[in-house]
N, C-alpha and C positions, 0 to 999 in steps of 0.2 A: 309107664302109664297104666291104666286099668287093664284087667285081665284080657279083655277082648282085643285091646290095642296091642298088648304085649304079644299075643298070639299072631296078630297081623304082622307085627314087626319081624317075628321069627319066620313067618311065611315068606316075607319079602327077602329075608336073608337067604332062604332056600332058593328063591327065584334067582338071586344073584349068583348062587353056585351053579344052578342047573340051567338058568335061562340063556337066551341068545338074543342078540340085537335084532329087533324087528323094524327098525326105522333107519333112515339115512343119517349118517353121522359124519360131520365135517369139522376138522380134518380126520378125527377118529373118535372112538368111544373111550373116554378115560375111566379109570377105576372109580374116581369120585369127581363130580362136576362142581366147580365153585359157583355158589349161588349168591351169597353175601359175605365177601371176604375183604375186610378193611383193617382189622386190628387183631391182636391176640384174643380179644373178647367178643369181637363181631366176626364170626367165622362159621358160616353155615354152608354145608355141602350136601349134595345128593350122593348117597353111597350106591353108585351105579353098577359097579362090578361087571359082570358078563352080559347084562341085559335087563336092568331094572329101570323102568320108566319114571318120569317125574312124579307120577301118581302111584308108583309101585312100592314106595318105601317112605318113611319119615325122613325129612332132612335131619342132619346131625351136626353137632359141634365137631370141631376137628378131632376131638378125642374119640368120637363115635357115639357119644350120648345123644339121645333124641332131643331135637328142638321141635316142639309142636308147631307146625306151619301147614295149614290146610287151605284148599281152594275148591270151590264149586262153581258151576255155571248152570243156569237154567235156560233151556232153549225150547220155546213153545211149550213150556210147562214141564219139560222133562229135565231132571237134575243129573248132572254129570260131575264127577270128581276129577279135577285136573292137577291138584297138588297135594302131596302127602298121602297118607293111607288111613283115613278116618273110617270108623264104623259107627253108624248112628242107628240104633235099634228103632224099629217102628216107622222107618221111612224107606222110601224107594229111590235109589240112585244107581247109576251105572258108571263105569270107568270110561273116561275119555281115552282115545287111542293116540299114543305118541306117534307123530308122523316124521319128525326130524329133530336133530340136535346139532347145533353149530356153536363152537366156542372160538373166541378170539382172546387177545391179551386182556381185555376188560369186560367181556360179555359172554354170557351163556344164553342161547336163544333156542327155545323149544316151540314147536308147532304141535298143538294138541287138537285132535278132531273130536268134537262133541256133536255127534249126529250131523246135521246139515250146516254146522258152523265150525270154522277153524279158529282157534285161539292162538295168537302169537304172543309168547310170554318171554320177555327180555329181562334177564337179571344182569344189571349193570353195576359193577363195583368200580367206580372211577379210579383211574391211575393218572394223577396229575403232578408229576414230580417237580415241575417248574413253578407250581403254585402251592406254597407251603400251607396256606389256610385250607384250600380245597383238599389237599392230600391228607391233612390232619383230621378232617371231619370223619368221625366214626359212624357214618351213615351210608346206606347202600340203597339203590333203586331196584324195584321190579315194576314192570309196566305190562299191561295186558290189552291187546287189541283183538277185536272180533270181526270176522268176515264170513259171509255166506259162502258155502262151497257148492251150492246147487243152482245159483242164479236167482234164488227166490229170497224174499224178505222173511226174517224170523224175529220173534220176540226174544230178547236176551237180557238176562240179569246175571250179575257177577258177584262173587263172594270170596272173601279171604279172611283168615285170622292167624294170630300167633298165640302161643301159650305162655304161661309164666316160667316155663323151663328155660327161657332166654336169660334169666337173671341169677341163676344159681347152679351149683353142682350138687346140691342136696335138696331133693324135692320134698323133703319133710318140713322144710322151713316155711315160715309164714310170709306171704306177700301181701301188699296192698296196691291199689291202683286208682287212677283218675282218668277221666276223659274230658278233654277241652274241645269246645266247638267254636265256630266262627268261620273265617275264610279257610282255615285248615282244621281238619279233624285229627286229633292226636290221642292215642291211648298211651299212658305212661304207667309202667309197672316196676316195682322194686321190692326188695326184701324189707320187712319191718325193722329187723335188727341187722345192721350192716357192720362189716369189718373193713376198716380203711386199710388199703394195700394188702388185703387178705384174699386168698384163693381157697376154694374147695374143688378138688378134681379139675384143676386148671381153669375153672370159672371164677372170675372176680366176684367177690361178695360185697360189692360197693357199686353205687350208681344205679342207673335205671335203663330199662329197655323202652324204646319208643317205636310205635307203629302208627304211621300217619298217611293221610291222603288229602287232596284238596276237596273242599266241601262244595262239590258241583251239584247241579240239579239231579235229583234222583238218587243222591247218596244217603244211606242210612247206616246206623252203627248200633253196637250192642256189646255188653260185657256180661260174662256169666259162665255157667257150666258148659263144657265143650259140646256135649250131646244136645243140650237144650238150645244153645245158640245156633248150632248147625241145623238142627231140626226146624227151627224157626225159618231159616232161609229156604231149606229144601221144600217145606210145606207152603210157604207164602211168598217166596221170591224177594223178600225185603226183611229188614230188621226193625227193632222196636224203639230205637233211640233211648234205651234205658240202661242204667248202670246196676250191676250186682254189687251191693255194698257190704256183703258178708265176706270180709277178708279172711283168708284161710291159707292152709298149707298148699303149696304148688300141686301136690298130688291129691288133694282133697277136692273131689269133683272138678278137677282140672279146669280152672278158670281160663277163658280165652278172650281175646280182644279183637273184635271183628268189624269189618266194613262190608257193605253191599252197595252196588251201583246198578241202577236200572238203565240199560243202554237203549231201551226202546226197540223200535223196529230196525233190524240190521240187515243190510244187503252188501254194500261195499265196506271196505275196512274202516272201522271206527278210529277216531283219535284214541291213542292209548290212555287207559286209566292208569295213573302213576301213583305208586306207593313208595314209602321209604320205611326201612327198618334200621334201627341203630341201637348202640349201647354207649352211653355217655356217663362219665364219672369225673369228679373234680374234688381234690387234686388227683392227678394221674400217676405220678412217679414220686417216690421218696428218694432223695439224692444226697449223698454224702458231700460235705464241703469241709473246709479247713477246720482243724481242731475237733474232728469227729462230730461236727455239727450236721444238722439235717435241714434240707431245703425241700419244700413241697413245690412240685412243678405241674403246670397245667397244659392241656393240649393247645396247640397253636391256634386253632380256630377261634378261641375266645378273644384273640386280638382284634377280630373283625365283628364278632357277634356278641351282643350284651346278654342274650338269653338263649336257651336251647330252642325256644319257640321261634325266635327270629332266624336261627340257623336252619331249622327244619323248613320254615316257610320259603326262605331263599332257595334252599336245596330243591324243594319240589317244583317251584316255579322256574327253575333253571334247567329242567330236565332236557328240553330240546337242545339247548346249547351244550349241556354236558354230554349228550349223546353225539353231537357233532364233533366235539373235542375228542371223545373216545374213539369215534370212527377214524379221525385223522391220526390219532396215536396208533391205533391198530394197523392202519395202512402203512405207516412209516416202519413200524416194527416188522410187519410181514414182508415188506419190500427188502429191508436190510437182511432179514434172516433167510429169505428165499434165495438171495444171491449165493448162500451156502448150499441149501437144498430145501425141498419142500418138507422132507422129514424133519430137518432142523427147525424150520419155521413152526411146525406143529408143537415141538418140544418147548420152544420159547414161549409160544402162546399160552401153554398150560402152566408155565412157571411163574409168570410175572405177578399175577394177583397173589399167589402163594408167597412169593418172596416179600412183597410189600405188606402182606397181611400179618407179618410178625413184628411190625414196626409201629412206633408212635413218635410224632414230632411234638416237642414241648418247648415252653418258655417259662422263665421265672417271673417273679413279681418285683416291682421296684419298691423302694421304702415307703412310698405313698399308696401302695396297693394296686397300682396299675401294672400292666404287663410290659416286660422288658423285651422288646422285639429284637434287640441286638444280642440277646442271649438265647440262642436257639440250639437245643440239643436233641438228638434223635436216639431212641432206645429200641432195642431189639430183644425179643424173648427167644430163648433157645427152645423152641417148641418141640415137645415130645421126647427129648433126650434128658436134659438136666433142668430145664426151666430157668437157667441162669440169665443174667442181664448183660447184654453187650459182650457176649463171649467172643474173644478175639478170633479163635479158630472156627467160629461160625460166621462172623462177619467176613473173614478172609475168603472162604469159598463162594460166599454170596456177592463179593465185591464187584464182579463184572456187571451185575444188575445196576448198581448205583453209578458205576463208572460210565455206563452206557446211557442211562436215563438222565442223571443229574449228579455229577461228582460232588457238588456241594452237600448233598445228602450223605455221601460217604464221609466227608469231613465232619459233619454233625454227629455221625456215629462214633468217630474216633475221639472227638473232643472230650466226652466224659472220661475216657481212659487216660488221656493226657492230663486233664485238669486234676483228676484224683491223684495220680502219681506225682504230679508237680507239687502237691501239698506236703510230700515227704512222709505220708502216713503208711504207705506200703513199704514193708521192710526189705523185700528181696531186690537183688541187683538186676534181675531180668524183668521182663514185662509181666504184669498181672494177667491172669487167665480171663477174668471177667469182672464186671462191676458189682456183682452181688449174686448170692446163691439162689435167690428166689424172686423172680419178677413179680411185681413192679418195684422191688426194693433194691435200688442201686446204692447200697450202703457199704460197698468196698470189702476189703479183706485186710484190716489193719493188723491181724495176727499173722499174715503171710501164709495162711493155710489154705489158699485156693488150690484148685487142681494144678499140680506142677507140670507145665509144658514149657520149660525155659527157652529152648532153642526155637520151638514152634512159634510161640507168641512173640518173642523178640524179633525173629525174622519177619513174621507177618506184619508187625507194626511198621517196620522199616520199609517193607515192600509197598504196603498200602499208602504210606505217607508220601513216598516218592511218586507213586502212580498218580495220586491226587494232584501233587504239585506240577508234574509234567502236563497233566490234562488241562489245568486251569491257569498255570503261570502265577498262582497265588502262593507266595512264599511265607505266609503268616504262620503256618504250622511249623515249618522247619526252622524259622527264626525264633519263635517263642519257646519251642521245646527241643532246641538243639542239644542241650545238655542231657536230656533223657535219651534222645536218639543215640547220642554218642555212648552213653552208659550201656545201653543194650548192645551196641556194636562191640564194645570191649568184651562183653560176655560172649558174644558169638565168636570172636577171635579166639577165646579160650576154649570153647566147647563145641565148635561146629565141624572141624575137620574130621575128628573122630568122636562123634557124640557119645556121651555117657549113656548108661542104661536109663531110658526115660520113655514116656509116652509121647505120641504125637497127636495130631487132631483125630486120627483114627484110633482113639483110645480103646474102643471095643475090641480091637485086635490084640491088645496087650502091649506091655513095654518091651523094649528091645535095645540093645547097645549097637553102636556103629551103623545106624540106619542111613543108608545111602541117600534116600530121598530127603531126610532131615538135614543131612550135610549139604545137599543142594540148596535148600532153603537158607541155611546159615551163610553159605558163600554168596548167594545172591543178595542177602541182607547186608553183608559187609560191603559189597560193591554198590548197593543202593546208598549206603551212607557215604561212600566216596563221591557219588553223584550229588548227594545233598550238600556235602561240604563244598563242592565246587560251586553250587548254586549260591551259596552264601559268601563265597570269596575266600574260603579256608583252603587254599591250594595245597599247603603242606600236608594237611590231614587227608585231603582228597587223594593226593599222590601216594601216601603211605597205605591207605586202605585199598586202593586199586592194586598196589603191588602185592599186598597180602592176599587179596582175592585171587589174583593170577597165580600166585605161588600155591595156594590151596587147591586150585583147579588141577594143576599138574600132579600134585600129590594124590588128590582125590581120584583122578583117573586110574592111577596105579592101584589104589585100594579097591575101587568100586567096579572095575571092569572084570568080567568073568575070565577065567583062565584061557578059554578058547577065543576070547575077543568078540563074542557075538552079542553081548548085552550087558547092561548094568545089573549088579546084584542088589538085593534088598539089604542083607547083612551076610547071609550065606546062601541066598537064593535070589529071586527076582521079583519085581513088582512094578506098579505104575509110577513112573518118575514125573508125576504131574507138577511138581514144584518147578520144573524147567519152564513151564508156561510163564512164570514170573519173569524169567530171563528174556523171553520173547516179548512179553507185554511191555516191559520197561526199556527194551532195546539196549540192555546192558551188554549183551553178547559175551557173557562170561565163559560159556561153554562152546567148544569148537563145533563146527557143522558136522564133523564126523560122528560126534556123540548122538546128535539128533537123527542122523541117517541110520546109525546102528540100532537105536531104539525103535525107529519106524519099521525097519526090517523085522525086528524081533516080534513086535506086536502083531504084525501081519499074519504070523503063523501060530499065534498063541491065544486066539479068541475061542471062547465056547459059544454055545448057541445064543446067549444073551450078552455077550461082551467079554472083555478081558478081565480076569480076576484082579483084585486090588493087590494081592501078592500071593506067593505060593503057600502061605500058611493056611489059606482057606480058598474056597472057590467062589466066595461072594465078591461083590464089587460095590462101588459107589457111582451113582449116575453123574454127580457133579464132577468128580475126578476123571471120569471117562471123557466128559466134554472138555475139561481142561487139557487132558492128554491129546485129544483131537486137535487142540489149538497149538500143539508143539510139534506134531509129526510133520514130516516133509513130503508126504504123499497124499494126494487128494483121495485116493482109493482107501488108504488106511484111515484118514480122517472120517470118511463116510462110513467105514466099518464101525467106528465108535458111535457115530451119530445114529445109524440105523439100529444098532443094538439097544441104545437107550429108548428109542422110539418104539421098538418091538416090545420092550418091557412095559413101557407106559400104556400100551394099548392091548396088553395080553389078556385082560379081564380076569386075572387070577386073584385079585383082591378088590375090596371096595372101600379103601381108605384114601384120603388125600395123598397125592403123589409122594411115595417114600423114596429116599435117595439111596438106601442100602438094600441090595437085593442079590439073589442067587443067579450066577451066570449060567448054571446048568439048565434051569427050568423056568427062570423068570419069576420065581416066588419072592415075596417081600420078606425082608429079614426082621424088621422091627421099628424103624423110624417112620414117621408120617408127618406131612404138612410142614416140614422144616424149611426155613428160609434159605438154606444152602442151595436150593434149586436155582437161586439167582446165579449160581455158577454156570448154569446152562447157557447164559449169555456170553460165555467166554469167547466164542467165535465172532460174534458181532462186535464185541469190545475190541478184539484184536483188529478186525477189519476197519473199525472206526479210527483206530490209532494210525493205521497204515494209509488212510485216505489223504 
């Protein structure tokens, strides 16, 4: 942004480093607060760090790039800034004071004090896994209510805007925009020159951003240069209902798209003023089909709504119902997670929006141009690491999120991988690593040169497929893709007991031969295929694979147990044996209880300040794998050791990025990942509990 704003942003980063929390935070103050998190391209966060208020920094995209999003309120003629960190020369305003922050699985709620008036600002990113249309809508709410805090009535006007930064990763590009009026006010902004299925700095260069509100009495709007539009409100308490038609680069006099509402005389809490922000494109995904063909896929919400305008109108008018559904969902999740512990419930609450925020639910079109509601596929972006599409070893750690909320979503994540490999275009005998190198292009790897994780991905696919089948009693996956599942099992039989030198999902740690944890996955995968074979009535194959798995376990114990019999080794050292969680989740009971007890005892004495290292090659760890390991240990105290370590890291205020899963156990510093969907793995304990009920 312009020089003054860049300076303000740098100052806010300094506050993040040096600041301290001056408000009540429930359940804790996270490094970054989710504001509008619905998809890989609608992902807005407050970089909160150690104590940055809602109006102490600009909201950012998950990458850390600024998303212009500003809010003011006038109380008895005095202007207060409550959102973002704008500077408007020639005007007078003060900062509202943040009083509290509360987050749940779906909401982040701030209370901001603007002199004699308190604003309650609710950012609601709906999570509705049982309603595919609602879940697929790339729209998010924020709602603002005002109330006097001194028992007296006060004149209140409200303002908010977004910038064109919401539509691109390159602010030198030219945008255009329109405003539509009627029962709903909507600003729409997009790039003039778009690239279908193309990204710049992880921002999609296609589609439009939408900023909307209901056209209630006292509502005004305006588009134009940031300082001009904001000054209009600060000086006059209302906007001009005029459009800036000089389309230009995003960074050229920073065009913004604003609304103002005159709330009149306010004493008791007002009904909330409801806004929506969104980013919508069509088509959404490019998908490989037979004979190296391409299919354009659309977001599922189009099956119910003929236009974006109708979707936005329904969304805004449904706010009270959506809030009730969100509160019910939050309450259920919190009750289930609190049965483990309050620390655990707080981790789960921070993880759910982030997990779903990497996904999109799609449908294809029929030959007559309609939408094929029987062809539903879900896609996941491997955010912040490789940007791949439906990476098997990213879906796998996130799997508990889908298993817990709606296992059908898990099936829809696996289906693209099955469908593609069933066409015969992927040449390797093991499972493919991902559906495409660069989201949203699910165009496969017909050359077979995807990142090679043969045991990892083959075991993952078998484990997840059986898990889905057990949870739903739906045999469709195992019946239709039985041949592929068996093919991968044959590979595991050949390469699981003593895995060749290869990488696993923790590829950042490097390749290694004879990985004990990888052998665990392979053996559980073989046993999973034995269960799959039994379910489809192939008793001979089931018996054979069960025998092989049992034989491998006995041999593996000899290879993998340390010479003093105190722990499992990694290869020549030790590590988190998180893949044993799959044995627990599936109820396959491949490994004897003594192994679980041995590992539990070992971990109890090998934790650093922020948890147990991933393995002895380094002192860093992964939050998802720590919670998976918490799901396999046989001691509640050791389980809680893992949980409290992850919670301590998530709340330590040492970074200001969306929750990173890879961090240092010695001091709680983040290692490099951010906003990844693997935090869905933090639901491993509620998924296990759900299975055992």
